[in-house]
N, C-alpha and C positions, 0 to 999 in steps of 0.2 A: 563530591556529593553524589550519591546514587540512591536509588530506591532500595532500602535495606529491609524489605519485607522478609521475615524469617520463614523458614520451612514450616508449612502448616498454618501460617498466619495469613489472614485475609485483611486487606485494607478495607476501611469503610468506603462506602460510595462517595461520589463527589460532594454530596451535601454534608455527609459526615466529616469529610476532610475539611470542607469549608468551615464547619462549626469548630473543629479542633484548632484550625489555623486562627480563626477569629478569637477564640478563647486565649490562645497564646499571645496574640498581638494586644488584646485588651489587658491581659495580665501584666504585660510589660509597662503599661501606663500606671500601674499601681492600684492598690485596693482590690476588693473582691470583684470578680466578674459576675455580672447579673444577667438574667434571662433578657431583661429589657434592653440592655446594652448590646447583647448578641443579636437580638431581633432587629434592632436598629442598624447595626453594622452589616448584617446579612440581607437586609431588606425583606424580611419575612415576618410572619406573625409570631407572637409569643407562644401560642400553642404549638406551632411548627417547631420552634426551638426546644420546647419541653419534650416533644415527641422524639426529636433527634437526640437529645441528651439521654433519654431513656434507653434508646438503642445503643448509644455509645457507652452508657453505664453498664449495660448488659454485656458488652464486649470487654469491659474492664479498662476503658480508655478515659473515663471521667468519673468524678464523684460529684453528685448534686443532690442536696437535700431540698425538699419543697420549700420555696421562698428563701432559700439560701444561695450562697455563692457557688460558682462552678469551678472545680479544680481538676486539672489534668493529672492523671496517674503518670508514673514514669513512662510507661508504654505509650500513653496518649501524648505525652510531651514529645517523645521521640518522633511519632508520626506527624504531629503538628509541625515540628521543626523541619522535617523532610518536605512536607507540603509547602511550608513557607519558603524554603530554599528553592524548590522547583519554581514557585511563583516568581520570586525575585530574579531567578536566572532567565526565565522566559521573558519577563518584562524588560530586563536589561538587553536581551538579544533583540527583541522587537523594536525597542526605542533607540538603543545605541548602535545597533548594526543595521537594521532595516530602515531606521528613520521614521518609524510609526509614531504618531503623536502620543504623548504620555497618557491622556485619558483612554485612548483606544488600546494602547499597549497594556494598560492596567486591566481593562475588561477582557481582552483576549487572553492575557496570561491566566486569569482566573478560570477561563474555559479550558485552556490547553493543559494546564499543570497536572490535571488528574489522569491524563491519558498518555503520558510519556513513558516509554520503556526505559529500563536502566541503561541500555546502550545509548539511546538518544540523549539522555541526561548527561552521561559521561562525555559524549562527543560535544555537546553544547558547552559544558564546563570548560573543556580543553580549548574550544574555539574562542570563547569569551576571554579566557585567560591569555591566549596568544595575542588577541587584539589589544589587550591592555598593556602588554609588555613592550 
């Protein structure tokens, strides 16, 4: 897993990545993803989610009709999966390798996942895989 940002493509900011990731995770639970569920999961207001969705929609990462469900575009799904993978990787490293408590590892992973270089992600993947072998 590596950051696969294509040439000329910019990743959304950390808040946008969090919104994409939350949409992906909630979508796995089945049913349409609603603004209320996103706001609850992210711990922000519904207007904040609507604003984030508008920005993500303008970048072609989500589709959202007013009062309707939120849907990831193919590009949005790819970015959401990459963010989710980085999150799980960092959480696994923090808890499994460093022995950080699960709640702290979860919070810290959410903060760290947005700022990792592709090189660091690649090295973390290799390190975690070696430890599991």
